[in-house]
A tleap script that builds the chain and sets N, CA, C and O, in Angstrom:
source leaprc.protein.ff14SB
mol = sequence {
  NMET THR LYS ARG TYR ASP PRO LYS ALA TYR
  ALA THR LEU LEU ALA LYS TYR LEU PRO GLY
  VAL ILE ARG THR GLU GLU GLU ASN GLU LYS
  ALA LEU ALA ILE ALA LEU GLN LEU MET LYS
  LYS GLY ALA ARG GLY ARG SER PRO GLU GLU
  SER ARG LEU LEU GLU LEU LEU ALA THR LEU
  ILE ASP ALA PHE GLU GLU LYS ALA TYR PRO
  ILE PRO ARG THR SER PRO ALA VAL ALA LEU
  ARG GLU LEU MET ARG GLU HIE ASP LEU ARG
  GLN ALA ASP LEU LEU ASP ILE PHE SER SER
  GLN GLY THR VAL SER GLN VAL LEU ASN GLY
  LYS ARG GLU ILE SER LYS SER GLN ALA ARG
  LYS LEU SER GLU ARG PHE ARG LEU PRO ILE
  ASP ILE PHE CILE
}
set mol.1.N position { 205.319 -45.575 136.669 }
set mol.1.CA position { 205.955 -44.938 135.543 }
set mol.1.C position { 207.424 -44.683 135.875 }
set mol.1.O position { 207.727 -44.093 136.912 }
set mol.2.N position { 208.327 -45.113 135.021 }
set mol.2.CA position { 209.751 -44.916 135.240 }
set mol.2.C position { 210.195 -43.559 134.720 }
set mol.2.O position { 209.727 -43.072 133.690 }
set mol.3.N position { 211.108 -42.974 135.465 }
set mol.3.CA position { 211.656 -41.689 135.063 }
set mol.3.C position { 212.671 -41.909 133.957 }
set mol.3.O position { 213.382 -42.914 133.933 }
set mol.4.N position { 212.727 -40.963 133.053 }
set mol.4.CA position { 213.677 -41.046 131.951 }
set mol.4.C position { 214.942 -40.303 132.321 }
set mol.4.O position { 214.911 -39.289 133.018 }
set mol.5.N position { 216.037 -40.818 131.848 }
set mol.5.CA position { 217.341 -40.203 132.073 }
set mol.5.C position { 217.416 -38.879 131.314 }
set mol.5.O position { 217.076 -38.807 130.133 }
set mol.6.N position { 217.864 -37.837 132.008 }
set mol.6.CA position { 217.991 -36.506 131.415 }
set mol.6.C position { 219.462 -36.085 131.457 }
set mol.6.O position { 219.980 -35.792 132.535 }
set mol.7.N position { 220.144 -36.048 130.313 }
set mol.7.CA position { 221.564 -35.681 130.287 }
set mol.7.C position { 221.842 -34.300 130.874 }
set mol.7.O position { 222.892 -34.088 131.479 }
set mol.8.N position { 220.921 -33.370 130.704 }
set mol.8.CA position { 221.135 -32.026 131.270 }
set mol.8.C position { 221.087 -32.060 132.790 }
set mol.8.O position { 221.878 -31.387 133.452 }
set mol.9.N position { 220.175 -32.828 133.343 }
set mol.9.CA position { 220.095 -32.956 134.800 }
set mol.9.C position { 221.352 -33.642 135.335 }
set mol.9.O position { 221.850 -33.300 136.407 }
set mol.10.N position { 221.860 -34.617 134.570 }
set mol.10.CA position { 223.104 -35.291 134.977 }
set mol.10.C position { 224.277 -34.314 134.936 }
set mol.10.O position { 225.122 -34.318 135.831 }
set mol.11.N position { 224.329 -33.482 133.904 }
set mol.11.CA position { 225.385 -32.475 133.800 }
set mol.11.C position { 225.330 -31.521 134.991 }
set mol.11.O position { 226.371 -31.106 135.500 }
set mol.12.N position { 224.142 -31.175 135.431 }
set mol.12.CA position { 223.988 -30.304 136.597 }
set mol.12.C position { 224.539 -30.985 137.850 }
set mol.12.O position { 225.223 -30.353 138.655 }
set mol.13.N position { 224.239 -32.266 138.009 }
set mol.13.CA position { 224.771 -33.025 139.153 }
set mol.13.C position { 226.300 -33.082 139.099 }
set mol.13.O position { 226.969 -32.883 140.113 }
set mol.14.N position { 226.839 -33.353 137.925 }
set mol.14.CA position { 228.298 -33.412 137.772 }
set mol.14.C position { 228.924 -32.068 138.124 }
set mol.14.O position { 229.960 -32.022 138.787 }
set mol.15.N position { 228.308 -30.985 137.691 }
set mol.15.CA position { 228.832 -29.652 137.991 }
set mol.15.C position { 228.762 -29.366 139.489 }
set mol.15.O position { 229.632 -28.689 140.038 }
set mol.16.N position { 227.732 -29.879 140.142 }
set mol.16.CA position { 227.572 -29.650 141.582 }
set mol.16.C position { 228.630 -30.407 142.389 }
set mol.16.O position { 229.215 -29.844 143.315 }
set mol.17.N position { 228.880 -31.669 142.051 }
set mol.17.CA position { 229.778 -32.516 142.841 }
set mol.17.C position { 231.198 -32.599 142.294 }
set mol.17.O position { 232.123 -32.939 143.032 }
set mol.18.N position { 231.386 -32.293 141.009 }
set mol.18.CA position { 232.703 -32.322 140.356 }
set mol.18.C position { 233.484 -33.610 140.624 }
set mol.18.O position { 234.616 -33.552 141.104 }
set mol.19.N position { 232.893 -34.775 140.320 }
set mol.19.CA position { 233.634 -36.023 140.554 }
set mol.19.C position { 234.811 -36.141 139.598 }
set mol.19.O position { 234.751 -35.682 138.457 }
set mol.20.N position { 235.866 -36.752 140.071 }
set mol.20.CA position { 237.044 -36.977 139.241 }
set mol.20.C position { 237.876 -38.083 139.840 }
set mol.20.O position { 237.505 -38.675 140.853 }
set mol.21.N position { 238.995 -38.359 139.214 }
set mol.21.CA position { 239.890 -39.393 139.727 }
set mol.21.C position { 240.265 -39.029 141.164 }
set mol.21.O position { 240.686 -37.907 141.444 }
set mol.22.N position { 240.107 -39.983 142.056 }
set mol.22.CA position { 240.392 -39.751 143.477 }
set mol.22.C position { 241.872 -39.999 143.719 }
set mol.22.O position { 242.391 -41.074 143.420 }
set mol.23.N position { 242.551 -38.980 144.270 }
set mol.23.CA position { 243.995 -39.086 144.487 }
set mol.23.C position { 244.397 -39.023 145.954 }
set mol.23.O position { 245.512 -39.407 146.308 }
set mol.24.N position { 243.505 -38.547 146.806 }
set mol.24.CA position { 243.857 -38.405 148.226 }
set mol.24.C position { 242.776 -39.024 149.101 }
set mol.24.O position { 241.659 -39.282 148.654 }
set mol.25.N position { 243.132 -39.253 150.341 }
set mol.25.CA position { 242.176 -39.804 151.301 }
set mol.25.C position { 241.020 -38.818 151.521 }
set mol.25.O position { 239.872 -39.226 151.696 }
set mol.26.N position { 241.334 -37.537 151.508 }
set mol.26.CA position { 240.306 -36.507 151.690 }
set mol.26.C position { 239.290 -36.545 150.544 }
set mol.26.O position { 238.083 -36.463 150.776 }
set mol.27.N position { 239.779 -36.667 149.323 }
set mol.27.CA position { 238.882 -36.778 148.175 }
set mol.27.C position { 238.037 -38.045 148.267 }
set mol.27.O position { 236.861 -38.046 147.903 }
set mol.28.N position { 238.645 -39.120 148.753 }
set mol.28.CA position { 237.920 -40.378 148.904 }
set mol.28.C position { 236.807 -40.225 149.937 }
set mol.28.O position { 235.688 -40.688 149.715 }
set mol.29.N position { 237.105 -39.582 151.059 }
set mol.29.CA position { 236.093 -39.373 152.108 }
set mol.29.C position { 234.924 -38.541 151.568 }
set mol.29.O position { 233.765 -38.824 151.869 }
set mol.30.N position { 235.232 -37.526 150.776 }
set mol.30.CA position { 234.179 -36.689 150.185 }
set mol.30.C position { 233.301 -37.524 149.248 }
set mol.30.O position { 232.074 -37.443 149.299 }
set mol.31.N position { 233.940 -38.324 148.395 }
set mol.31.CA position { 233.186 -39.172 147.473 }
set mol.31.C position { 232.337 -40.192 148.229 }
set mol.31.O position { 231.198 -40.461 147.844 }
set mol.32.N position { 232.883 -40.754 149.294 }
set mol.32.CA position { 232.125 -41.713 150.107 }
set mol.32.C position { 230.903 -41.055 150.741 }
set mol.32.O position { 229.832 -41.659 150.800 }
set mol.33.N position { 231.059 -39.823 151.213 }
set mol.33.CA position { 229.935 -39.114 151.836 }
set mol.33.C position { 228.821 -38.863 150.817 }
set mol.33.O position { 227.643 -39.039 151.128 }
set mol.34.N position { 229.187 -38.460 149.624 }
set mol.34.CA position { 228.188 -38.223 148.577 }
set mol.34.C position { 227.493 -39.537 148.212 }
set mol.34.O position { 226.271 -39.588 148.076 }
set mol.35.N position { 228.286 -40.592 148.057 }
set mol.35.CA position { 227.720 -41.904 147.709 }
set mol.35.C position { 226.761 -42.377 148.795 }
set mol.35.O position { 225.707 -42.937 148.492 }
set mol.36.N position { 227.119 -42.156 150.055 }
set mol.36.CA position { 226.250 -42.570 151.165 }
set mol.36.C position { 224.925 -41.812 151.125 }
set mol.36.O position { 223.865 -42.396 151.350 }
set mol.37.N position { 224.985 -40.521 150.841 }
set mol.37.CA position { 223.751 -39.728 150.720 }
set mol.37.C position { 222.847 -40.304 149.630 }
set mol.37.O position { 221.637 -40.440 149.812 }
set mol.38.N position { 223.454 -40.633 148.510 }
set mol.38.CA position { 222.676 -41.174 147.395 }
set mol.38.C position { 222.121 -42.556 147.722 }
set mol.38.O position { 220.985 -42.865 147.362 }
set mol.39.N position { 222.910 -43.391 148.401 }
set mol.39.CA position { 222.437 -44.737 148.752 }
set mol.39.C position { 221.285 -44.667 149.746 }
set mol.39.O position { 220.368 -45.487 149.688 }
set mol.40.N position { 221.322 -43.692 150.663 }
set mol.40.CA position { 220.249 -43.560 151.650 }
set mol.40.C position { 218.899 -43.273 150.996 }
set mol.40.O position { 217.856 -43.586 151.570 }
set mol.41.N position { 218.910 -42.684 149.809 }
set mol.41.CA position { 217.665 -42.412 149.091 }
set mol.41.C position { 216.998 -43.700 148.611 }
set mol.41.O position { 215.785 -43.740 148.404 }
set mol.42.N position { 217.792 -44.744 148.439 }
set mol.42.CA position { 217.255 -45.998 147.926 }
set mol.42.C position { 217.066 -45.922 146.420 }
set mol.42.O position { 216.979 -44.835 145.848 }
set mol.43.N position { 217.005 -47.060 145.797 }
set mol.43.CA position { 216.906 -47.125 144.336 }
set mol.43.C position { 215.658 -46.412 143.823 }
set mol.43.O position { 215.704 -45.754 142.784 }
set mol.44.N position { 214.562 -46.536 144.532 }
set mol.44.CA position { 213.309 -45.911 144.082 }
set mol.44.C position { 213.291 -44.402 144.345 }
set mol.44.O position { 212.585 -43.659 143.663 }
set mol.45.N position { 214.061 -43.957 145.327 }
set mol.45.CA position { 214.073 -42.540 145.671 }
set mol.45.C position { 215.066 -41.722 144.861 }
set mol.45.O position { 215.002 -40.493 144.849 }
set mol.46.N position { 215.989 -42.409 144.181 }
set mol.46.CA position { 216.987 -41.708 143.367 }
set mol.46.C position { 216.471 -41.471 141.961 }
set mol.46.O position { 215.727 -42.278 141.403 }
set mol.47.N position { 216.880 -40.358 141.411 }
set mol.47.CA position { 216.583 -40.108 140.005 }
set mol.47.C position { 217.548 -40.945 139.164 }
set mol.47.O position { 218.567 -41.404 139.680 }
set mol.48.N position { 217.246 -41.150 137.883 }
set mol.48.CA position { 218.186 -41.890 137.030 }
set mol.48.C position { 219.569 -41.220 137.000 }
set mol.48.O position { 220.594 -41.897 136.926 }
set mol.49.N position { 219.580 -39.902 137.058 }
set mol.49.CA position { 220.843 -39.165 137.040 }
set mol.49.C position { 221.633 -39.404 138.331 }
set mol.49.O position { 222.855 -39.545 138.296 }
set mol.50.N position { 220.938 -39.448 139.455 }
set mol.50.CA position { 221.599 -39.722 140.729 }
set mol.50.C position { 222.131 -41.155 140.762 }
set mol.50.O position { 223.207 -41.404 141.307 }
set mol.51.N position { 221.395 -42.086 140.190 }
set mol.51.CA position { 221.866 -43.472 140.129 }
set mol.51.C position { 223.129 -43.571 139.280 }
set mol.51.O position { 224.058 -44.306 139.613 }
set mol.52.N position { 223.150 -42.828 138.192 }
set mol.52.CA position { 224.335 -42.831 137.330 }
set mol.52.C position { 225.526 -42.203 138.053 }
set mol.52.O position { 226.648 -42.696 137.939 }
set mol.53.N position { 225.292 -41.123 138.792 }
set mol.53.CA position { 226.357 -40.491 139.575 }
set mol.53.C position { 226.866 -41.461 140.642 }
set mol.53.O position { 228.074 -41.555 140.863 }
set mol.54.N position { 225.970 -42.174 141.297 }
set mol.54.CA position { 226.370 -43.156 142.308 }
set mol.54.C position { 227.237 -44.243 141.685 }
set mol.54.O position { 228.232 -44.654 142.282 }
set mol.55.N position { 226.884 -44.705 140.516 }
set mol.55.CA position { 227.677 -45.722 139.819 }
set mol.55.C position { 229.073 -45.188 139.493 }
set mol.55.O position { 230.066 -45.899 139.646 }
set mol.56.N position { 229.142 -43.943 139.048 }
set mol.56.CA position { 230.426 -43.314 138.757 }
set mol.56.C position { 231.271 -43.192 140.022 }
set mol.56.O position { 232.458 -43.517 140.013 }
set mol.57.N position { 230.659 -42.723 141.107 }
set mol.57.CA position { 231.395 -42.584 142.369 }
set mol.57.C position { 231.901 -43.931 142.868 }
set mol.57.O position { 233.027 -44.034 143.355 }
set mol.58.N position { 231.078 -44.957 142.748 }
set mol.58.CA position { 231.494 -46.295 143.192 }
set mol.58.C position { 232.711 -46.766 142.400 }
set mol.58.O position { 233.625 -47.369 142.962 }
set mol.59.N position { 232.722 -46.493 141.107 }
set mol.59.CA position { 233.855 -46.869 140.264 }
set mol.59.C position { 235.114 -46.110 140.683 }
set mol.59.O position { 236.192 -46.697 140.783 }
set mol.60.N position { 234.976 -44.817 140.924 }
set mol.60.CA position { 236.118 -43.998 141.331 }
set mol.60.C position { 236.639 -44.415 142.709 }
set mol.60.O position { 237.849 -44.489 142.924 }
set mol.61.N position { 235.732 -44.681 143.627 }
set mol.61.CA position { 236.113 -45.104 144.982 }
set mol.61.C position { 236.823 -46.448 144.931 }
set mol.61.O position { 237.859 -46.631 145.571 }
set mol.62.N position { 236.271 -47.387 144.173 }
set mol.62.CA position { 236.903 -48.712 144.041 }
set mol.62.C position { 238.315 -48.598 143.490 }
set mol.62.O position { 239.238 -49.239 143.993 }
set mol.63.N position { 238.478 -47.781 142.456 }
set mol.63.CA position { 239.802 -47.623 141.843 }
set mol.63.C position { 240.797 -47.053 142.837 }
set mol.63.O position { 241.934 -47.519 142.911 }
set mol.64.N position { 240.387 -46.054 143.598 }
set mol.64.CA position { 241.284 -45.462 144.598 }
set mol.64.C position { 241.635 -46.478 145.681 }
set mol.64.O position { 242.804 -46.640 146.031 }
set mol.65.N position { 240.622 -47.160 146.207 }
set mol.65.CA position { 240.853 -48.062 147.333 }
set mol.65.C position { 241.657 -49.294 146.944 }
set mol.65.O position { 242.385 -49.839 147.773 }
set mol.66.N position { 241.541 -49.741 145.705 }
set mol.66.CA position { 242.372 -50.868 145.266 }
set mol.66.C position { 243.847 -50.492 145.275 }
set mol.66.O position { 244.701 -51.315 145.603 }
set mol.67.N position { 244.144 -49.251 144.917 }
set mol.67.CA position { 245.533 -48.786 144.925 }
set mol.67.C position { 245.993 -48.425 146.334 }
set mol.67.O position { 247.116 -48.744 146.725 }
set mol.68.N position { 245.127 -47.761 147.094 }
set mol.68.CA position { 245.507 -47.275 148.426 }
set mol.68.C position { 245.576 -48.391 149.466 }
set mol.68.O position { 246.391 -48.341 150.388 }
set mol.69.N position { 244.730 -49.379 149.315 }
set mol.69.CA position { 244.646 -50.464 150.298 }
set mol.69.C position { 244.724 -51.812 149.593 }
set mol.69.O position { 243.754 -52.570 149.615 }
set mol.70.N position { 245.843 -52.125 148.973 }
set mol.70.CA position { 245.926 -53.395 148.240 }
set mol.70.C position { 245.819 -54.590 149.187 }
set mol.70.O position { 246.338 -54.577 150.303 }
set mol.71.N position { 245.146 -55.596 148.714 }
set mol.71.CA position { 245.032 -56.837 149.479 }
set mol.71.C position { 246.146 -57.752 149.000 }
set mol.71.O position { 246.197 -58.118 147.826 }
set mol.72.N position { 247.035 -58.119 149.912 }
set mol.72.CA position { 248.150 -58.965 149.483 }
set mol.72.C position { 247.658 -60.319 148.983 }
set mol.72.O position { 246.754 -60.926 149.557 }
set mol.73.N position { 248.268 -60.764 147.916 }
set mol.73.CA position { 247.923 -62.067 147.341 }
set mol.73.C position { 248.594 -63.132 148.192 }
set mol.73.O position { 249.779 -63.036 148.510 }
set mol.74.N position { 247.840 -64.122 148.546 }
set mol.74.CA position { 248.367 -65.216 149.341 }
set mol.74.C position { 248.537 -66.435 148.443 }
set mol.74.O position { 247.968 -66.497 147.353 }
set mol.75.N position { 249.308 -67.383 148.897 }
set mol.75.CA position { 249.508 -68.591 148.096 }
set mol.75.C position { 248.236 -69.432 148.102 }
set mol.75.O position { 247.447 -69.355 149.044 }
set mol.76.N position { 248.031 -70.229 147.064 }
set mol.76.CA position { 246.860 -71.103 147.026 }
set mol.76.C position { 246.799 -72.042 148.246 }
set mol.76.O position { 245.717 -72.322 148.761 }
set mol.77.N position { 247.955 -72.521 148.700 }
set mol.77.CA position { 247.975 -73.426 149.855 }
set mol.77.C position { 247.484 -72.717 151.114 }
set mol.77.O position { 246.709 -73.280 151.887 }
set mol.78.N position { 247.936 -71.482 151.318 }
set mol.78.CA position { 247.502 -70.712 152.486 }
set mol.78.C position { 246.004 -70.429 152.393 }
set mol.78.O position { 245.284 -70.539 153.385 }
set mol.79.N position { 245.543 -70.066 151.204 }
set mol.79.CA position { 244.114 -69.802 151.010 }
set mol.79.C position { 243.288 -71.051 151.317 }
set mol.79.O position { 242.252 -70.969 151.977 }
set mol.80.N position { 243.750 -72.202 150.837 }
set mol.80.CA position { 243.022 -73.441 151.069 }
set mol.80.C position { 243.020 -73.804 152.555 }
set mol.80.O position { 241.990 -74.217 153.088 }
set mol.81.N position { 244.154 -73.654 153.221 }
set mol.81.CA position { 244.196 -73.936 154.665 }
set mol.81.C position { 243.219 -73.041 155.426 }
set mol.81.O position { 242.520 -73.504 156.327 }
set mol.82.N position { 243.175 -71.768 155.065 }
set mol.82.CA position { 242.268 -70.840 155.738 }
set mol.82.C position { 240.806 -71.204 155.470 }
set mol.82.O position { 239.977 -71.150 156.379 }
set mol.83.N position { 240.491 -71.569 154.244 }
set mol.83.CA position { 239.123 -71.978 153.920 }
set mol.83.C position { 238.737 -73.249 154.675 }
set mol.83.O position { 237.607 -73.383 155.145 }
set mol.84.N position { 239.679 -74.172 154.785 }
set mol.84.CA position { 239.402 -75.401 155.538 }
set mol.84.C position { 239.123 -75.068 157.004 }
set mol.84.O position { 238.225 -75.644 157.618 }
set mol.85.N position { 239.899 -74.133 157.559 }
set mol.85.CA position { 239.690 -73.721 158.946 }
set mol.85.C position { 238.313 -73.071 159.114 }
set mol.85.O position { 237.572 -73.394 160.042 }
set mol.86.N position { 237.981 -72.149 158.199 }
set mol.86.CA position { 236.703 -71.441 158.278 }
set mol.86.C position { 235.511 -72.385 158.162 }
set mol.86.O position { 234.481 -72.182 158.805 }
set mol.87.N position { 235.661 -73.421 157.335 }
set mol.87.CA position { 234.560 -74.354 157.090 }
set mol.87.C position { 234.661 -75.623 157.943 }
set mol.87.O position { 233.893 -76.571 157.777 }
set mol.88.N position { 235.622 -75.607 158.850 }
set mol.88.CA position { 235.826 -76.741 159.761 }
set mol.88.C position { 235.968 -78.059 158.987 }
set mol.88.O position { 235.290 -79.044 159.277 }
set mol.89.N position { 236.870 -78.046 157.992 }
set mol.89.CA position { 237.107 -79.228 157.169 }
set mol.89.C position { 238.429 -79.888 157.537 }
set mol.89.O position { 239.365 -79.237 158.000 }
set mol.90.N position { 238.476 -81.184 157.320 }
set mol.90.CA position { 239.713 -81.946 157.495 }
set mol.90.C position { 240.215 -82.355 156.121 }
set mol.90.O position { 239.506 -82.216 155.125 }
set mol.91.N position { 241.430 -82.855 156.074 }
set mol.91.CA position { 241.992 -83.293 154.797 }
set mol.91.C position { 241.098 -84.336 154.141 }
set mol.91.O position { 240.919 -84.328 152.924 }
set mol.92.N position { 240.544 -85.222 154.937 }
set mol.92.CA position { 239.682 -86.281 154.402 }
set mol.92.C position { 238.445 -85.709 153.711 }
set mol.92.O position { 237.868 -86.354 152.835 }
set mol.93.N position { 238.039 -84.498 154.103 }
set mol.93.CA position { 236.863 -83.875 153.490 }
set mol.93.C position { 237.128 -83.399 152.063 }
set mol.93.O position { 236.199 -83.033 151.344 }
set mol.94.N position { 238.393 -83.404 151.656 }
set mol.94.CA position { 238.748 -82.935 150.320 }
set mol.94.C position { 239.123 -84.072 149.372 }
set mol.94.O position { 239.627 -83.829 148.275 }
set mol.95.N position { 238.879 -85.300 149.792 }
set mol.95.CA position { 239.240 -86.445 148.951 }
set mol.95.C position { 238.438 -86.501 147.656 }
set mol.95.O position { 238.872 -87.121 146.686 }
set mol.96.N position { 237.276 -85.860 147.632 }
set mol.96.CA position { 236.507 -85.835 146.386 }
set mol.96.C position { 237.150 -84.905 145.351 }
set mol.96.O position { 236.811 -84.970 144.169 }
set mol.97.N position { 238.063 -84.052 145.779 }
set mol.97.CA position { 238.754 -83.133 144.875 }
set mol.97.C position { 240.168 -83.620 144.571 }
set mol.97.O position { 240.627 -83.540 143.432 }
set mol.98.N position { 240.846 -84.118 145.584 }
set mol.98.CA position { 242.217 -84.609 145.429 }
set mol.98.C position { 242.209 -86.135 145.425 }
set mol.98.O position { 241.299 -86.755 145.977 }
set mol.99.N position { 243.206 -86.731 144.813 }
set mol.99.CA position { 243.215 -88.190 144.645 }
set mol.99.C position { 243.465 -88.946 145.943 }
set mol.99.O position { 243.008 -90.079 146.094 }
set mol.100.N position { 244.184 -88.333 146.883 }
set mol.100.CA position { 244.481 -89.030 148.130 }
set mol.100.C position { 244.751 -88.017 149.238 }
set mol.100.O position { 244.937 -86.827 148.984 }
set mol.101.N position { 244.769 -88.506 150.445 }
set mol.101.CA position { 245.068 -87.648 151.586 }
set mol.101.C position { 246.518 -87.160 151.509 }
set mol.101.O position { 246.834 -86.066 151.977 }
set mol.102.N position { 247.387 -87.965 150.925 }
set mol.102.CA position { 248.780 -87.571 150.734 }
set mol.102.C position { 248.896 -86.374 149.797 }
set mol.102.O position { 249.695 -85.465 150.024 }
set mol.103.N position { 248.089 -86.388 148.746 }
set mol.103.CA position { 248.084 -85.265 147.804 }
set mol.103.C position { 247.583 -84.003 148.501 }
set mol.103.O position { 248.146 -82.924 148.321 }
set mol.104.N position { 246.530 -84.141 149.291 }
set mol.104.CA position { 246.007 -82.996 150.044 }
set mol.104.C position { 247.107 -82.437 150.940 }
set mol.104.O position { 247.312 -81.224 150.992 }
set mol.105.N position { 247.807 -83.312 151.638 }
set mol.105.CA position { 248.881 -82.900 152.534 }
set mol.105.C position { 249.991 -82.164 151.788 }
set mol.105.O position { 250.485 -81.136 152.250 }
set mol.106.N position { 250.375 -82.700 150.631 }
set mol.106.CA position { 251.422 -82.057 149.838 }
set mol.106.C position { 250.994 -80.670 149.367 }
set mol.106.O position { 251.797 -79.737 149.370 }
set mol.107.N position { 249.750 -80.534 148.970 }
set mol.107.CA position { 249.233 -79.236 148.525 }
set mol.107.C position { 249.227 -78.255 149.693 }
set mol.107.O position { 249.672 -77.116 149.556 }
set mol.108.N position { 248.728 -78.696 150.830 }
set mol.108.CA position { 248.631 -77.813 151.988 }
set mol.108.C position { 250.003 -77.386 152.508 }
set mol.108.O position { 250.134 -76.311 153.093 }
set mol.109.N position { 251.019 -78.214 152.299 }
set mol.109.CA position { 252.377 -77.885 152.742 }
set mol.109.C position { 253.187 -77.176 151.657 }
set mol.109.O position { 254.370 -76.892 151.844 }
set mol.110.N position { 252.547 -76.893 150.527 }
set mol.110.CA position { 253.216 -76.171 149.459 }
set mol.110.C position { 254.209 -76.987 148.660 }
set mol.110.O position { 255.012 -76.429 147.912 }
set mol.111.N position { 254.166 -78.312 148.809 }
set mol.111.CA position { 255.087 -79.185 148.080 }
set mol.111.C position { 254.540 -79.604 146.721 }
set mol.111.O position { 255.254 -80.173 145.896 }
set mol.112.N position { 253.270 -79.314 146.506 }
set mol.112.CA position { 252.624 -79.676 145.240 }
set mol.112.C position { 251.637 -78.571 144.890 }
set mol.112.O position { 250.933 -78.054 145.758 }
set mol.113.N position { 251.592 -78.220 143.619 }
set mol.113.CA position { 250.650 -77.198 143.171 }
set mol.113.C position { 249.274 -77.806 142.951 }
set mol.113.O position { 249.129 -79.006 142.719 }
set mol.114.N position { 248.276 -76.946 143.030 }
set mol.114.CA position { 246.907 -77.363 142.747 }
set mol.114.C position { 246.732 -77.374 141.232 }
set mol.114.O position { 247.055 -76.396 140.558 }
set mol.115.N position { 246.223 -78.478 140.702 }
set mol.115.CA position { 246.012 -78.567 139.253 }
set mol.115.C position { 244.823 -77.696 138.849 }
set mol.115.O position { 244.042 -77.255 139.692 }
set mol.116.N position { 244.706 -77.461 137.557 }
set mol.116.CA position { 243.595 -76.643 137.059 }
set mol.116.C position { 242.246 -77.292 137.349 }
set mol.116.O position { 241.290 -76.607 137.713 }
set mol.117.N position { 242.167 -78.599 137.191 }
set mol.117.CA position { 240.890 -79.269 137.458 }
set mol.117.C position { 240.561 -79.236 138.951 }
set mol.117.O position { 239.402 -79.072 139.331 }
set mol.118.N position { 241.586 -79.393 139.796 }
set mol.118.CA position { 241.363 -79.289 141.240 }
set mol.118.C position { 240.943 -77.864 141.613 }
set mol.118.O position { 240.052 -77.666 142.439 }
set mol.119.N position { 241.599 -76.873 140.990 }
set mol.119.CA position { 241.264 -75.470 141.257 }
set mol.119.C position { 239.824 -75.189 140.866 }
set mol.119.O position { 239.112 -74.478 141.576 }
set mol.120.N position { 239.390 -75.744 139.737 }
set mol.120.CA position { 238.012 -75.560 139.278 }
set mol.120.C position { 237.038 -76.147 140.299 }
set mol.120.O position { 236.035 -75.520 140.639 }
set mol.121.N position { 237.337 -77.348 140.782 }
set mol.121.CA position { 236.457 -77.994 141.765 }
set mol.121.C position { 236.440 -77.219 143.085 }
set mol.121.O position { 235.387 -77.078 143.707 }
set mol.122.N position { 237.604 -76.718 143.514 }
set mol.122.CA position { 237.662 -75.926 144.743 }
set mol.122.C position { 236.872 -74.624 144.581 }
set mol.122.O position { 236.173 -74.187 145.495 }
set mol.123.N position { 236.999 -74.023 143.409 }
set mol.123.CA position { 236.274 -72.790 143.109 }
set mol.123.C position { 234.764 -73.013 143.212 }
set mol.123.O position { 234.042 -72.192 143.777 }
set mol.124.N position { 234.305 -74.122 142.665 }
set mol.124.CA position { 232.877 -74.451 142.721 }
set mol.124.C position { 232.449 -74.753 144.153 }
set mol.124.O position { 231.389 -74.311 144.597 }
set mol.125.N position { 233.266 -75.497 144.864 }
set mol.125.CA position { 232.906 -75.897 146.226 }
set mol.125.C position { 232.783 -74.700 147.164 }
set mol.125.O position { 231.837 -74.602 147.946 }
set mol.126.N position { 233.764 -73.783 147.071 }
set mol.126.CA position { 233.778 -72.637 147.982 }
set mol.126.C position { 233.123 -71.397 147.380 }
set mol.126.O position { 233.021 -70.360 148.036 }
set mol.127.N position { 232.681 -71.511 146.130 }
set mol.127.CA position { 232.043 -70.391 145.421 }
set mol.127.C position { 232.937 -69.151 145.432 }
set mol.127.O position { 232.520 -68.054 145.801 }
set mol.128.N position { 234.181 -69.373 145.013 }
set mol.128.CA position { 235.182 -68.311 144.936 }
set mol.128.C position { 235.827 -68.320 143.557 }
set mol.128.O position { 235.759 -69.326 142.851 }
set mol.129.N position { 236.450 -67.217 143.165 }
set mol.129.CA position { 237.128 -67.190 141.860 }
set mol.129.C position { 238.250 -68.236 141.796 }
set mol.129.O position { 238.961 -68.476 142.771 }
set mol.130.N position { 238.378 -68.832 140.642 }
set mol.130.CA position { 239.366 -69.916 140.449 }
set mol.130.C position { 240.787 -69.436 140.673 }
set mol.130.O position { 241.635 -70.213 141.114 }
set mol.131.N position { 241.070 -68.161 140.376 }
set mol.131.CA position { 242.455 -67.686 140.484 }
set mol.131.C position { 242.999 -67.706 141.907 }
set mol.131.O position { 244.211 -67.594 142.095 }
set mol.132.N position { 242.158 -67.841 142.893 }
set mol.132.CA position { 242.611 -67.978 144.281 }
set mol.132.C position { 243.413 -69.275 144.454 }
set mol.132.O position { 244.321 -69.349 145.282 }
set mol.133.N position { 243.066 -70.288 143.664 }
set mol.133.CA position { 243.670 -71.599 143.821 }
set mol.133.C position { 244.760 -71.902 142.798 }
set mol.133.O position { 245.327 -72.995 142.802 }
set mol.134.N position { 245.053 -70.955 141.933 }
set mol.134.CA position { 246.079 -71.193 140.895 }
set mol.134.C position { 247.306 -70.360 141.181 }
set mol.134.O position { 248.279 -70.416 140.429 }
savepdb mol mol.pdb
quit
């Protein structure tokens, strides 16, 4: 039997933890500690209200950490070189995506941009978002 969501019980949880927009590292640490407690209960051990609170905390934590710890955007060529290194690929291994080894070389050296169709194929091959390659 599944438990039903109770808005009053959720309001009680909100009043207890007072979640809000995270502005400091200290607030982030507090939110992380609460989220960890809730995650340790497991999906079956949490009430629907606790699951909703965990979802809210995850959203707040993500928003804070994206601003506090931005991941620098790298060029598509650098991303492709790194992926080739990680997957132990050579230029010849990408001929099914690019028309020639010369084209692969130009892309890797930043002398030529990756086309949309090439980006789509790279996205599928590496199972990554297409915007990494555009």
